[in-house]
N, C-alpha and C positions, 0 to 999 in steps of 0.2 A: 526551442528549449525553454525560452522565457515563459511561454504559456504553461508548460508542464510544471515548472517551478512555482508559478503563481497559484496554480490549482493545488499543487502539493502543500502549499502553505495556507490554503484557505480554511482548513479545519484541523482538529487535533489528530485525526487519522484519515488518510486518503489512500485508496487502493486503485491502481490502474490494473484492469482485468480484461478478460475476454469471456463472453458468455459461454463459450464452448470449452473453457479451460477448467478441468477438474481440480488442478492444483490451486488456481485462483479461488475457486469455490471453497476449498478446504481452508485456505488462509482467512477468507472472509468469515467462515464459521468459527474458526479459532478466536479471532478478534472479537466477534460477537459474544463468544462464550465468557469473556471477561466483563461483558456489560457495555462495551464500547459500541458506538454507532458510526462506523466509518462512512465517508462519502465514497461511493464506488463509481468509477468511470469505466464503462464497458467499451473498449476501443473498437470492437467489431460493429458496434451499433452507433457510436458517436460520429457526428458529421465530420469532425476533425481527427478522428481516430488514427488514421494513417500518419498524419503529421505528429501526433502525440507519441505513437509507437516509435517513429524515427528518432524523436527527441530523447525518449527513454533509452534507446540503444546508444545514442551519443553520450548519455550520462553514465553508461557502463552497465546497463541492465541487459544481460544476456542469459536466458531469453528475456524478451521485453516485458512479459507479464508472468506472474504478478509483480508489480512494483509498488512498494509500500512506503509512504511518508508517515512518520509519527513525529509530532511536535515540530512540524515545518521542516524536518530534515529527511532526506532520502535514506531510509534504513537499508533498503535493498530488496531482494526477492524472497522467494519461499525458503531458501536455505538459511538466509540470515534470520528470518522470523522464527523458523523452527529451532535454530540454534539458540536464539534468545530464550525461547520457551523452555527448551530442555535444561538450560542453565538457570531457570527461574528468574530471568531478567526482563521478560516481556511485560509482565504485570507492572513492575516498577517503572518501566519506560512509559507505559500507558498512563500511569498515575502522574508522573512528572509532566506529561503532555496535557494534563487535565482532560484526558479522554474518559477516565473513570475516576470514581471517588470511592474510597474504602474507609 
C-alpha cells in the first residue's frame, strides 16, 4: 500500500489503469482535455502491477482501476471523477493541485 501512496503523491495527477480498460482510457482522455498530463501506471504491464492492484483494492478502490490521485490525494475511481466533472468541480481540483494553469 505504501508503494501506491508514494506513486500517487509523485505528481499532480496519477492514474492507475489497465491498457484493456475502456473506462480508464475515457478518464485519461477527460483529464488530458483540461490540459493536464497525468502519470499513468498500466497495472497489466507494470512489473509490480498485481501488488499495486491489491493495494488499491485495500484502499477501497472497487473496481481497482481506474484509480485517480489528484494533488497527492486518492480521489477515487471513474464515478468520482465523472461526478466532479458533472458538478464542474474537476477543473478547480486540477487547478488547486497545480496540474493545470488557467
